[in-house]
PyMOL Python script that loads the backbone (N, CA, C, O; Angstrom):
from pymol import cmd

cmd.read_pdbstr("""\
ATOM      1  N   MET A   1     -18.284   1.939   4.806  1.00  0.00           N
ATOM      2  CA  MET A   1     -17.370   1.736   3.970  1.00  0.00           C
ATOM      3  C   MET A   1     -16.026   2.641   4.198  1.00  0.00           C
ATOM      4  O   MET A   1     -16.016   3.864   4.338  1.00  0.00           O
ATOM      5  N   PHE A   2     -14.752   1.657   4.203  1.00  0.00           N
ATOM      6  CA  PHE A   2     -13.840   2.281   4.251  1.00  0.00           C
ATOM      7  C   PHE A   2     -13.440   3.110   3.293  1.00  0.00           C
ATOM      8  O   PHE A   2     -13.705   2.619   2.195  1.00  0.00           O
ATOM      9  N   GLN A   3     -12.672   4.641   3.174  1.00  0.00           N
ATOM     10  CA  GLN A   3     -12.303   5.250   1.850  1.00  0.00           C
ATOM     11  C   GLN A   3     -10.845   4.951   1.693  1.00  0.00           C
ATOM     12  O   GLN A   3     -10.135   4.690   2.664  1.00  0.00           O
ATOM     13  N   ILE A   4     -10.307   5.002   0.179  1.00  0.00           N
ATOM     14  CA  ILE A   4      -8.466   4.573   0.274  1.00  0.00           C
ATOM     15  C   ILE A   4      -8.231   6.027  -0.487  1.00  0.00           C
ATOM     16  O   ILE A   4      -8.670   6.674  -1.438  1.00  0.00           O
ATOM     17  N   LEU A   5      -7.388   6.093   0.417  1.00  0.00           N
ATOM     18  CA  LEU A   5      -6.820   7.591   0.292  1.00  0.00           C
ATOM     19  C   LEU A   5      -5.030   7.354   0.200  1.00  0.00           C
ATOM     20  O   LEU A   5      -4.551   6.460   0.897  1.00  0.00           O
ATOM     21  N   TYR A   6      -4.247   8.070  -0.552  1.00  0.00           N
ATOM     22  CA  TYR A   6      -3.519   8.008  -1.130  1.00  0.00           C
ATOM     23  C   TYR A   6      -2.166   8.865  -0.811  1.00  0.00           C
ATOM     24  O   TYR A   6      -2.445   9.909  -1.399  1.00  0.00           O
ATOM     25  N   THR A   7      -1.149   9.026  -0.366  1.00  0.00           N
ATOM     26  CA  THR A   7      -0.260  10.085  -0.215  1.00  0.00           C
ATOM     27  C   THR A   7       0.385  10.438  -1.487  1.00  0.00           C
ATOM     28  O   THR A   7       0.219   9.772  -2.509  1.00  0.00           O
ATOM     29  N   GLU A   8       1.271  11.702  -1.409  1.00  0.00           N
ATOM     30  CA  GLU A   8       1.582  12.186  -2.587  1.00  0.00           C
ATOM     31  C   GLU A   8       3.102  11.182  -3.081  1.00  0.00           C
ATOM     32  O   GLU A   8       3.543  11.045  -4.222  1.00  0.00           O
ATOM     33  N   GLU A   9       3.601  10.645  -1.897  1.00  0.00           N
ATOM     34  CA  GLU A   9       4.469   9.406  -2.348  1.00  0.00           C
ATOM     35  C   GLU A   9       3.984   8.514  -2.932  1.00  0.00           C
ATOM     36  O   GLU A   9       4.756   8.421  -3.886  1.00  0.00           O
ATOM     37  N   ALA A  10       2.994   7.507  -3.110  1.00  0.00           N
ATOM     38  CA  ALA A  10       2.420   6.696  -3.288  1.00  0.00           C
ATOM     39  C   ALA A  10       1.822   6.943  -4.972  1.00  0.00           C
ATOM     40  O   ALA A  10       1.879   6.095  -5.862  1.00  0.00           O
ATOM     41  N   LYS A  11       1.356   8.089  -5.076  1.00  0.00           N
ATOM     42  CA  LYS A  11       0.282   8.395  -6.079  1.00  0.00           C
ATOM     43  C   LYS A  11       1.914   8.738  -7.134  1.00  0.00           C
ATOM     44  O   LYS A  11       1.897   8.439  -8.328  1.00  0.00           O
ATOM     45  N   ALA A  12       2.919   9.231  -6.634  1.00  0.00           N
ATOM     46  CA  ALA A  12       4.340   8.313  -7.643  1.00  0.00           C
ATOM     47  C   ALA A  12       4.842   7.264  -7.948  1.00  0.00           C
ATOM     48  O   ALA A  12       5.428   6.787  -8.919  1.00  0.00           O
ATOM     49  N   LYS A  13       4.338   6.785  -6.385  1.00  0.00           N
ATOM     50  CA  LYS A  13       4.733   5.560  -7.051  1.00  0.00           C
ATOM     51  C   LYS A  13       4.434   4.815  -8.114  1.00  0.00           C
ATOM     52  O   LYS A  13       5.222   4.109  -8.742  1.00  0.00           O
ATOM     53  N   LEU A  14       2.725   5.048  -8.419  1.00  0.00           N
ATOM     54  CA  LEU A  14       2.367   4.104  -8.792  1.00  0.00           C
ATOM     55  C   LEU A  14       2.235   4.757 -10.105  1.00  0.00           C
ATOM     56  O   LEU A  14       1.676   4.018 -10.916  1.00  0.00           O
ATOM     57  N   GLU A  15       2.652   6.174 -10.678  1.00  0.00           N
ATOM     58  CA  GLU A  15       3.076   6.729 -11.898  1.00  0.00           C
ATOM     59  C   GLU A  15       4.342   6.145 -12.091  1.00  0.00           C
ATOM     60  O   GLU A  15       4.633   5.746 -13.219  1.00  0.00           O
ATOM     61  N   GLU A  16       5.191   6.027 -11.095  1.00  0.00           N
ATOM     62  CA  GLU A  16       6.296   5.209 -11.922  1.00  0.00           C
ATOM     63  C   GLU A  16       6.188   4.224 -12.814  1.00  0.00           C
ATOM     64  O   GLU A  16       6.349   4.115 -14.030  1.00  0.00           O
ATOM     65  N   ILE A  17       5.670   3.064 -11.329  1.00  0.00           N
ATOM     66  CA  ILE A  17       5.142   1.481 -11.876  1.00  0.00           C
ATOM     67  C   ILE A  17       4.173   1.548 -13.114  1.00  0.00           C
ATOM     68  O   ILE A  17       4.491   0.824 -14.057  1.00  0.00           O
ATOM     69  N   ALA A  18       3.140   2.243 -13.236  1.00  0.00           N
ATOM     70  CA  ALA A  18       2.973   2.343 -14.767  1.00  0.00           C
ATOM     71  C   ALA A  18       3.769   2.558 -15.647  1.00  0.00           C
ATOM     72  O   ALA A  18       3.797   1.659 -16.487  1.00  0.00           O
ATOM     73  N   ASN A  19       4.616   3.591 -15.866  1.00  0.00           N
ATOM     74  CA  ASN A  19       5.541   3.819 -16.639  1.00  0.00           C
ATOM     75  C   ASN A  19       6.477   2.670 -17.223  1.00  0.00           C
ATOM     76  O   ASN A  19       6.781   2.642 -18.416  1.00  0.00           O
ATOM     77  N   THR A  20       6.866   1.824 -16.394  1.00  0.00           N
ATOM     78  CA  THR A  20       7.561   0.769 -16.006  1.00  0.00           C
ATOM     79  C   THR A  20       6.604  -0.441 -16.407  1.00  0.00           C
ATOM     80  O   THR A  20       6.778  -1.198 -17.362  1.00  0.00           O
ATOM     81  N   ASP A  21       5.841  -0.462 -15.735  1.00  0.00           N
ATOM     82  CA  ASP A  21       5.029  -1.951 -16.045  1.00  0.00           C
ATOM     83  C   ASP A  21       3.899  -1.830 -16.185  1.00  0.00           C
ATOM     84  O   ASP A  21       3.261  -2.284 -15.235  1.00  0.00           O
ATOM     85  N   PRO A  22       2.795  -1.027 -17.668  1.00  0.00           N
ATOM     86  CA  PRO A  22       1.417  -0.837 -17.937  1.00  0.00           C
ATOM     87  C   PRO A  22       0.942  -1.481 -16.976  1.00  0.00           C
ATOM     88  O   PRO A  22       0.749  -0.815 -15.959  1.00  0.00           O
ATOM     89  N   LYS A  23       0.536  -3.160 -16.921  1.00  0.00           N
ATOM     90  CA  LYS A  23      -0.217  -3.565 -16.608  1.00  0.00           C
ATOM     91  C   LYS A  23      -0.883  -3.474 -15.305  1.00  0.00           C
ATOM     92  O   LYS A  23      -2.095  -3.469 -15.090  1.00  0.00           O
ATOM     93  N   SER A  24       0.536  -3.369 -14.075  1.00  0.00           N
ATOM     94  CA  SER A  24       0.708  -3.526 -12.802  1.00  0.00           C
ATOM     95  C   SER A  24      -0.265  -2.669 -12.238  1.00  0.00           C
ATOM     96  O   SER A  24      -0.762  -3.093 -11.194  1.00  0.00           O
ATOM     97  N   PRO A  25      -0.826  -1.147 -12.814  1.00  0.00           N
ATOM     98  CA  PRO A  25      -1.451  -0.412 -11.932  1.00  0.00           C
ATOM     99  C   PRO A  25      -3.026  -0.804 -11.991  1.00  0.00           C
ATOM    100  O   PRO A  25      -3.538  -0.715 -10.875  1.00  0.00           O
ATOM    101  N   ARG A  26      -3.771  -1.147 -12.839  1.00  0.00           N
ATOM    102  CA  ARG A  26      -4.717  -1.573 -12.431  1.00  0.00           C
ATOM    103  C   ARG A  26      -4.830  -3.280 -12.027  1.00  0.00           C
ATOM    104  O   ARG A  26      -5.893  -3.882 -12.177  1.00  0.00           O
ATOM    105  N   ILE A  27      -3.956  -3.750 -11.656  1.00  0.00           N
ATOM    106  CA  ILE A  27      -4.154  -5.207 -10.813  1.00  0.00           C
ATOM    107  C   ILE A  27      -4.049  -4.304  -9.559  1.00  0.00           C
ATOM    108  O   ILE A  27      -4.875  -4.567  -8.686  1.00  0.00           O
ATOM    109  N   ILE A  28      -3.334  -3.461  -9.347  1.00  0.00           N
ATOM    110  CA  ILE A  28      -2.907  -2.897  -7.704  1.00  0.00           C
ATOM    111  C   ILE A  28      -3.741  -1.984  -7.226  1.00  0.00           C
ATOM    112  O   ILE A  28      -3.744  -1.600  -6.057  1.00  0.00           O
ATOM    113  N   PHE A  29      -4.647  -1.511  -8.304  1.00  0.00           N
ATOM    114  CA  PHE A  29      -6.109  -0.740  -7.794  1.00  0.00           C
ATOM    115  C   PHE A  29      -6.527  -1.451  -7.456  1.00  0.00           C
ATOM    116  O   PHE A  29      -6.570  -1.457  -6.226  1.00  0.00           O
ATOM    117  N   ASP A  30      -7.170  -2.609  -8.156  1.00  0.00           N
ATOM    118  CA  ASP A  30      -8.018  -3.620  -8.132  1.00  0.00           C
ATOM    119  C   ASP A  30      -7.931  -4.666  -6.601  1.00  0.00           C
ATOM    120  O   ASP A  30      -8.899  -5.100  -5.975  1.00  0.00           O
ATOM    121  N   HIS A  31      -6.490  -4.868  -6.292  1.00  0.00           N
ATOM    122  CA  HIS A  31      -6.125  -5.686  -5.092  1.00  0.00           C
ATOM    123  C   HIS A  31      -6.921  -4.540  -3.830  1.00  0.00           C
ATOM    124  O   HIS A  31      -7.869  -4.788  -3.085  1.00  0.00           O
ATOM    125  N   LEU A  32      -5.900  -2.930  -4.000  1.00  0.00           N
ATOM    126  CA  LEU A  32      -5.968  -2.263  -2.972  1.00  0.00           C
ATOM    127  C   LEU A  32      -7.531  -1.640  -2.710  1.00  0.00           C
ATOM    128  O   LEU A  32      -7.759  -0.871  -1.776  1.00  0.00           O
ATOM    129  N   ASN A  33      -8.449  -2.035  -3.559  1.00  0.00           N
ATOM    130  CA  ASN A  33      -9.621  -1.466  -3.045  1.00  0.00           C
ATOM    131  C   ASN A  33     -10.326  -2.708  -2.337  1.00  0.00           C
ATOM    132  O   ASN A  33     -11.437  -2.620  -1.814  1.00  0.00           O
ATOM    133  N   LYS A  34      -9.503  -3.971  -2.376  1.00  0.00           N
ATOM    134  CA  LYS A  34     -10.171  -4.838  -1.463  1.00  0.00           C
ATOM    135  C   LYS A  34      -9.769  -5.125  -0.217  1.00  0.00           C
ATOM    136  O   LYS A  34     -10.103  -6.087   0.474  1.00  0.00           O
ATOM    137  N   LEU A  35      -8.852  -4.027   0.106  1.00  0.00           N
ATOM    138  CA  LEU A  35      -8.354  -3.680   1.513  1.00  0.00           C
ATOM    139  C   LEU A  35      -8.978  -3.575   2.778  1.00  0.00           C
ATOM    140  O   LEU A  35      -8.681  -3.990   3.898  1.00  0.00           O
ATOM    141  N   PRO A  36     -10.109  -2.781   2.226  1.00  0.00           N
ATOM    142  CA  PRO A  36     -11.494  -2.834   3.681  1.00  0.00           C
ATOM    143  C   PRO A  36     -11.671  -4.244   4.230  1.00  0.00           C
ATOM    144  O   PRO A  36     -11.548  -4.294   5.454  1.00  0.00           O
ATOM    145  N   GLN A  37     -11.915  -5.336   3.658  1.00  0.00           N
ATOM    146  CA  GLN A  37     -12.146  -6.724   3.707  1.00  0.00           C
ATOM    147  C   GLN A  37     -10.889  -7.291   4.172  1.00  0.00           C
ATOM    148  O   GLN A  37     -10.996  -7.910   5.231  1.00  0.00           O
ATOM    149  N   ILE A  38     -10.019  -7.256   3.788  1.00  0.00           N
ATOM    150  CA  ILE A  38      -8.944  -7.893   4.097  1.00  0.00           C
ATOM    151  C   ILE A  38      -7.653  -7.607   5.261  1.00  0.00           C
ATOM    152  O   ILE A  38      -6.882  -8.387   5.820  1.00  0.00           O
ATOM    153  N   TYR A  39      -7.808  -6.223   5.326  1.00  0.00           N
ATOM    154  CA  TYR A  39      -6.860  -5.603   6.445  1.00  0.00           C
ATOM    155  C   TYR A  39      -6.490  -6.136   7.989  1.00  0.00           C
ATOM    156  O   TYR A  39      -5.667  -5.720   8.805  1.00  0.00           O
ATOM    157  N   ARG A  40      -7.218  -6.967   8.026  1.00  0.00           N
ATOM    158  CA  ARG A  40      -6.894  -7.553   9.407  1.00  0.00           C
ATOM    159  C   ARG A  40      -6.327  -8.589   9.368  1.00  0.00           C
ATOM    160  O   ARG A  40      -6.329  -9.221  10.424  1.00  0.00           O
ATOM    161  N   THR A  41      -5.643  -9.180   8.222  1.00  0.00           N
ATOM    162  CA  THR A  41      -4.660 -10.246   7.881  1.00  0.00           C
ATOM    163  C   THR A  41      -3.929 -10.226   7.963  1.00  0.00           C
ATOM    164  O   THR A  41      -3.229 -11.188   8.277  1.00  0.00           O
ATOM    165  N   ASP A  42      -3.425  -8.706   7.656  1.00  0.00           N
ATOM    166  CA  ASP A  42      -2.024  -8.345   6.910  1.00  0.00           C
ATOM    167  C   ASP A  42      -1.336  -7.802   8.174  1.00  0.00           C
ATOM    168  O   ASP A  42      -1.917  -6.981   8.883  1.00  0.00           O
ATOM    169  N   PRO A  43      -0.082  -8.260   8.467  1.00  0.00           N
ATOM    170  CA  PRO A  43       1.054  -8.282   9.697  1.00  0.00           C
ATOM    171  C   PRO A  43       1.390  -6.508   9.739  1.00  0.00           C
ATOM    172  O   PRO A  43       1.612  -5.764   8.784  1.00  0.00           O
ATOM    173  N   PHE A  44       1.327  -6.172  11.250  1.00  0.00           N
ATOM    174  CA  PHE A  44       2.029  -4.863  11.475  1.00  0.00           C
ATOM    175  C   PHE A  44       3.371  -5.131  11.169  1.00  0.00           C
ATOM    176  O   PHE A  44       3.865  -6.256  11.102  1.00  0.00           O
ATOM    177  N   LEU A  45       4.147  -3.697  10.923  1.00  0.00           N
ATOM    178  CA  LEU A  45       5.357  -4.105  10.648  1.00  0.00           C
ATOM    179  C   LEU A  45       5.974  -3.763  11.934  1.00  0.00           C
ATOM    180  O   LEU A  45       5.391  -3.477  12.980  1.00  0.00           O
ATOM    181  N   LYS A  46       7.998  -3.874  11.578  1.00  0.00           N
ATOM    182  CA  LYS A  46       8.272  -3.459  12.804  1.00  0.00           C
ATOM    183  C   LYS A  46       9.468  -2.572  12.383  1.00  0.00           C
ATOM    184  O   LYS A  46       9.549  -2.396  11.167  1.00  0.00           O
ATOM    185  N   GLY A  47      10.389  -1.991  13.131  1.00  0.00           N
ATOM    186  CA  GLY A  47      11.175  -1.179  13.103  1.00  0.00           C
ATOM    187  C   GLY A  47      10.700   0.364  13.117  1.00  0.00           C
ATOM    188  O   GLY A  47       9.605   0.925  13.159  1.00  0.00           O
ATOM    189  N   SER A  48      12.236   0.840  13.055  1.00  0.00           N
ATOM    190  CA  SER A  48      11.602   2.401  13.296  1.00  0.00           C
ATOM    191  C   SER A  48      10.842   2.857  12.629  1.00  0.00           C
ATOM    192  O   SER A  48       9.732   3.255  12.984  1.00  0.00           O
ATOM    193  N   TYR A  49      11.565   2.900  10.893  1.00  0.00           N
ATOM    194  CA  TYR A  49      10.592   3.852  10.142  1.00  0.00           C
ATOM    195  C   TYR A  49       9.366   3.593   9.615  1.00  0.00           C
ATOM    196  O   TYR A  49       8.725   4.545   9.169  1.00  0.00           O
ATOM    197  N   PHE A  50       8.705   1.996   9.558  1.00  0.00           N
ATOM    198  CA  PHE A  50       7.218   2.169   9.455  1.00  0.00           C
ATOM    199  C   PHE A  50       7.018   1.407  10.320  1.00  0.00           C
ATOM    200  O   PHE A  50       6.905   0.268   9.868  1.00  0.00           O
ATOM    201  N   GLN A  51       6.865   1.489  11.874  1.00  0.00           N
ATOM    202  CA  GLN A  51       6.601   0.612  12.930  1.00  0.00           C
ATOM    203  C   GLN A  51       5.237   0.995  13.068  1.00  0.00           C
ATOM    204  O   GLN A  51       5.096   2.200  12.860  1.00  0.00           O
ATOM    205  N   GLY A  52       3.893   0.231  13.421  1.00  0.00           N
ATOM    206  CA  GLY A  52       2.921   0.785  13.724  1.00  0.00           C
ATOM    207  C   GLY A  52       1.850   0.184  12.434  1.00  0.00           C
ATOM    208  O   GLY A  52       0.697  -0.211  12.612  1.00  0.00           O
ATOM    209  N   LEU A  53       2.640   0.247  11.024  1.00  0.00           N
ATOM    210  CA  LEU A  53       1.991   0.522   9.460  1.00  0.00           C
ATOM    211  C   LEU A  53       2.228  -0.789   9.141  1.00  0.00           C
ATOM    212  O   LEU A  53       3.168  -1.442   9.595  1.00  0.00           O
ATOM    213  N   ARG A  54       1.226  -1.280   8.208  1.00  0.00           N
ATOM    214  CA  ARG A  54       0.738  -3.024   8.023  1.00  0.00           C
ATOM    215  C   ARG A  54       1.360  -2.604   6.517  1.00  0.00           C
ATOM    216  O   ARG A  54       1.736  -1.501   6.119  1.00  0.00           O
ATOM    217  N   ARG A  55       1.321  -4.006   5.778  1.00  0.00           N
ATOM    218  CA  ARG A  55       1.967  -4.316   4.833  1.00  0.00           C
ATOM    219  C   ARG A  55       0.760  -5.517   3.792  1.00  0.00           C
ATOM    220  O   ARG A  55      -0.009  -6.425   4.106  1.00  0.00           O
ATOM    221  N   ASN A  56       1.058  -5.047   2.850  1.00  0.00           N
ATOM    222  CA  ASN A  56       0.071  -6.049   1.704  1.00  0.00           C
ATOM    223  C   ASN A  56       0.808  -6.242   1.019  1.00  0.00           C
ATOM    224  O   ASN A  56       1.566  -5.322   0.709  1.00  0.00           O
ATOM    225  N   ARG A  57       1.012  -7.997   0.231  1.00  0.00           N
ATOM    226  CA  ARG A  57       1.558  -8.005  -1.123  1.00  0.00           C
ATOM    227  C   ARG A  57       0.600  -8.056  -2.199  1.00  0.00           C
ATOM    228  O   ARG A  57      -0.521  -8.564  -2.235  1.00  0.00           O
ATOM    229  N   ILE A  58       1.299  -7.393  -3.119  1.00  0.00           N
ATOM    230  CA  ILE A  58       0.451  -7.513  -4.361  1.00  0.00           C
ATOM    231  C   ILE A  58       1.515  -7.894  -5.224  1.00  0.00           C
ATOM    232  O   ILE A  58       2.367  -7.092  -5.605  1.00  0.00           O
ATOM    233  N   GLY A  59       1.486  -9.348  -5.609  1.00  0.00           N
ATOM    234  CA  GLY A  59       2.702  -9.726  -6.385  1.00  0.00           C
ATOM    235  C   GLY A  59       4.228  -9.731  -5.862  1.00  0.00           C
ATOM    236  O   GLY A  59       4.829 -10.322  -4.965  1.00  0.00           O
ATOM    237  N   ARG A  60       4.645  -8.569  -7.086  1.00  0.00           N
ATOM    238  CA  ARG A  60       6.097  -8.123  -6.304  1.00  0.00           C
ATOM    239  C   ARG A  60       6.223  -6.935  -6.294  1.00  0.00           C
ATOM    240  O   ARG A  60       7.165  -6.310  -6.781  1.00  0.00           O
ATOM    241  N   TYR A  61       5.256  -6.486  -5.720  1.00  0.00           N
ATOM    242  CA  TYR A  61       4.898  -4.925  -5.139  1.00  0.00           C
ATOM    243  C   TYR A  61       4.479  -5.294  -3.579  1.00  0.00           C
ATOM    244  O   TYR A  61       3.790  -6.286  -3.341  1.00  0.00           O
ATOM    245  N   ARG A  62       4.994  -4.336  -2.453  1.00  0.00           N
ATOM    246  CA  ARG A  62       4.199  -4.445  -1.447  1.00  0.00           C
ATOM    247  C   ARG A  62       3.832  -3.106  -1.080  1.00  0.00           C
ATOM    248  O   ARG A  62       4.702  -2.265  -1.308  1.00  0.00           O
ATOM    249  N   ALA A  63       2.730  -2.687  -0.554  1.00  0.00           N
ATOM    250  CA  ALA A  63       2.015  -1.923  -0.488  1.00  0.00           C
ATOM    251  C   ALA A  63       1.787  -1.113   1.278  1.00  0.00           C
ATOM    252  O   ALA A  63       1.397  -1.986   2.053  1.00  0.00           O
ATOM    253  N   ILE A  64       1.883  -0.270   1.707  1.00  0.00           N
ATOM    254  CA  ILE A  64       2.639  -0.059   2.909  1.00  0.00           C
ATOM    255  C   ILE A  64       0.928   0.991   3.534  1.00  0.00           C
ATOM    256  O   ILE A  64       0.543   2.016   2.971  1.00  0.00           O
ATOM    257  N   TYR A  65       0.507   0.602   4.266  1.00  0.00           N
ATOM    258  CA  TYR A  65      -0.651   1.434   4.304  1.00  0.00           C
ATOM    259  C   TYR A  65      -0.589   1.607   6.422  1.00  0.00           C
ATOM    260  O   TYR A  65       0.064   1.034   7.294  1.00  0.00           O
ATOM    261  N   ARG A  66      -1.746   2.798   6.425  1.00  0.00           N
ATOM    262  CA  ARG A  66      -1.975   2.684   7.930  1.00  0.00           C
ATOM    263  C   ARG A  66      -3.372   2.818   7.854  1.00  0.00           C
ATOM    264  O   ARG A  66      -3.731   3.538   6.922  1.00  0.00           O
ATOM    265  N   VAL A  67      -4.392   2.281   8.642  1.00  0.00           N
ATOM    266  CA  VAL A  67      -5.775   1.765   9.030  1.00  0.00           C
ATOM    267  C   VAL A  67      -6.388   3.307   9.460  1.00  0.00           C
ATOM    268  O   VAL A  67      -5.711   3.614  10.442  1.00  0.00           O
ATOM    269  N   LEU A  68      -7.208   4.255   9.227  1.00  0.00           N
ATOM    270  CA  LEU A  68      -7.285   5.251  10.283  1.00  0.00           C
ATOM    271  C   LEU A  68      -9.102   4.791  10.519  1.00  0.00           C
ATOM    272  O   LEU A  68      -9.992   5.304   9.841  1.00  0.00           O
ATOM    273  N   GLU A  69      -9.353   3.751  11.602  1.00  0.00           N
ATOM    274  CA  GLU A  69     -10.351   3.429  11.803  1.00  0.00           C
ATOM    275  C   GLU A  69     -11.816   4.540  12.379  1.00  0.00           C
ATOM    276  O   GLU A  69     -12.979   4.576  11.979  1.00  0.00           O
ATOM    277  N   LYS A  70     -11.084   5.357  13.479  1.00  0.00           N
ATOM    278  CA  LYS A  70     -11.920   6.916  13.117  1.00  0.00           C
ATOM    279  C   LYS A  70     -12.369   7.543  12.005  1.00  0.00           C
ATOM    280  O   LYS A  70     -13.397   8.220  11.997  1.00  0.00           O
ATOM    281  N   GLU A  71     -11.782   7.395  11.216  1.00  0.00           N
ATOM    282  CA  GLU A  71     -12.025   8.229  10.021  1.00  0.00           C
ATOM    283  C   GLU A  71     -12.448   7.259   8.770  1.00  0.00           C
ATOM    284  O   GLU A  71     -12.606   7.740   7.648  1.00  0.00           O
ATOM    285  N   ARG A  72     -12.638   5.729   9.058  1.00  0.00           N
ATOM    286  CA  ARG A  72     -12.711   4.949   8.332  1.00  0.00           C
ATOM    287  C   ARG A  72     -12.072   4.821   6.748  1.00  0.00           C
ATOM    288  O   ARG A  72     -12.702   4.626   5.709  1.00  0.00           O
ATOM    289  N   ALA A  73     -11.114   4.936   6.868  1.00  0.00           N
ATOM    290  CA  ALA A  73      -9.855   5.233   5.917  1.00  0.00           C
ATOM    291  C   ALA A  73      -8.917   4.255   6.053  1.00  0.00           C
ATOM    292  O   ALA A  73      -8.645   3.650   7.090  1.00  0.00           O
ATOM    293  N   ILE A  74      -8.123   4.033   4.297  1.00  0.00           N
ATOM    294  CA  ILE A  74      -6.953   3.217   4.858  1.00  0.00           C
ATOM    295  C   ILE A  74      -6.372   4.210   4.112  1.00  0.00           C
ATOM    296  O   ILE A  74      -7.071   4.606   3.179  1.00  0.00           O
ATOM    297  N   ARG A  75      -5.193   4.779   4.260  1.00  0.00           N
ATOM    298  CA  ARG A  75      -3.901   5.852   3.720  1.00  0.00           C
ATOM    299  C   ARG A  75      -3.008   5.016   3.240  1.00  0.00           C
ATOM    300  O   ARG A  75      -2.269   4.592   4.129  1.00  0.00           O
ATOM    301  N   ILE A  76      -2.694   4.461   1.805  1.00  0.00           N
ATOM    302  CA  ILE A  76      -1.845   4.496   1.554  1.00  0.00           C
ATOM    303  C   ILE A  76      -0.700   5.114   1.641  1.00  0.00           C
ATOM    304  O   ILE A  76      -0.720   6.264   1.204  1.00  0.00           O
ATOM    305  N   ILE A  77       0.679   4.590   2.220  1.00  0.00           N
ATOM    306  CA  ILE A  77       1.648   5.718   2.576  1.00  0.00           C
ATOM    307  C   ILE A  77       2.706   5.270   0.922  1.00  0.00           C
ATOM    308  O   ILE A  77       3.147   6.126   0.156  1.00  0.00           O
ATOM    309  N   THR A  78       2.838   4.143   0.793  1.00  0.00           N
ATOM    310  CA  THR A  78       4.010   3.797  -0.161  1.00  0.00           C
ATOM    311  C   THR A  78       3.349   2.459  -1.156  1.00  0.00           C
ATOM    312  O   THR A  78       2.331   1.855  -0.820  1.00  0.00           O
ATOM    313  N   LEU A  79       3.993   2.201  -2.187  1.00  0.00           N
ATOM    314  CA  LEU A  79       3.978   1.129  -3.133  1.00  0.00           C
ATOM    315  C   LEU A  79       5.169   0.880  -3.524  1.00  0.00           C
ATOM    316  O   LEU A  79       5.790   1.827  -4.007  1.00  0.00           O
ATOM    317  N   GLU A  80       5.734  -0.247  -3.449  1.00  0.00           N
ATOM    318  CA  GLU A  80       7.431  -0.072  -3.922  1.00  0.00           C
ATOM    319  C   GLU A  80       7.654  -2.044  -4.173  1.00  0.00           C
ATOM    320  O   GLU A  80       6.897  -2.897  -3.710  1.00  0.00           O
ATOM    321  N   HIS A  81       8.793  -2.272  -4.946  1.00  0.00           N
ATOM    322  CA  HIS A  81       9.112  -3.275  -5.506  1.00  0.00           C
ATOM    323  C   HIS A  81       9.462  -3.989  -4.041  1.00  0.00           C
ATOM    324  O   HIS A  81       9.709  -3.175  -3.151  1.00  0.00           O
ATOM    325  N   TRP A  82       9.515  -5.286  -3.695  1.00  0.00           N
ATOM    326  CA  TRP A  82       9.418  -6.169  -2.519  1.00  0.00           C
ATOM    327  C   TRP A  82      10.663  -5.962  -2.537  1.00  0.00           C
ATOM    328  O   TRP A  82      10.925  -6.284  -1.378  1.00  0.00           O
ATOM    329  N   LYS A  83      11.756  -5.626  -3.047  1.00  0.00           N
ATOM    330  CA  LYS A  83      13.198  -5.428  -2.641  1.00  0.00           C
ATOM    331  C   LYS A  83      13.711  -4.465  -2.217  1.00  0.00           C
ATOM    332  O   LYS A  83      14.805  -4.497  -1.653  1.00  0.00           O
ATOM    333  N   SER A  84      13.047  -3.443  -2.396  1.00  0.00           N
ATOM    334  CA  SER A  84      13.342  -2.292  -2.362  1.00  0.00           C
ATOM    335  C   SER A  84      12.779  -1.514  -1.301  1.00  0.00           C
ATOM    336  O   SER A  84      13.449  -0.591  -0.839  1.00  0.00           O
ATOM    337  N   VAL A  85      10.878  -1.927  -0.553  1.00  0.00           N
ATOM    338  CA  VAL A  85      10.047  -1.201  -0.025  1.00  0.00           C
ATOM    339  C   VAL A  85      10.711  -1.247   1.612  1.00  0.00           C
ATOM    340  O   VAL A  85      10.078  -0.672   2.497  1.00  0.00           O
ATOM    341  N   TYR A  86      11.757  -1.822   1.879  1.00  0.00           N
ATOM    342  CA  TYR A  86      12.270  -2.141   3.536  1.00  0.00           C
ATOM    343  C   TYR A  86      13.826  -0.897   3.379  1.00  0.00           C
ATOM    344  O   TYR A  86      14.280  -0.505   4.454  1.00  0.00           O
ATOM    345  N   ASP A  87      14.190  -0.624   2.688  1.00  0.00           N
ATOM    346  CA  ASP A  87      15.420   0.116   2.745  1.00  0.00           C
ATOM    347  C   ASP A  87      15.036   1.092   3.132  1.00  0.00           C
ATOM    348  O   ASP A  87      14.951   1.747   2.093  1.00  0.00           O
ATOM    349  N   ARG A  88      14.698   1.755   3.968  1.00  0.00           N
ATOM    350  CA  ARG A  88      14.702   2.940   4.320  1.00  0.00           C
ATOM    351  C   ARG A  88      15.286   3.225   5.896  1.00  0.00           C
ATOM    352  O   ARG A  88      15.330   4.373   6.340  1.00  0.00           O
TER     353      ARG A  88
END
""", "prot")
cmd.dss("prot")
cmd.show_as("cartoon", "prot")
cmd.util.cbc("prot")
cmd.orient("prot")
């Protein structure tokens, strides 16, 4: 079974989302816990900043993450609104 890990940035974004949209964190956590079963269908990102990472759509938010096969883990890099997540 894969473990879900969060970067400090992802934790901060979740807290920010919770402050503005109290219902969303529960939905996000439930969805992220399903990633080990569905990550292979998520596309890889292109571009210099997120190259090699995957993305998952969770309503109006996007989760950017890396699959660590050897460690059997998925590291959530960031979570942001879909309009601003790729502005890096």
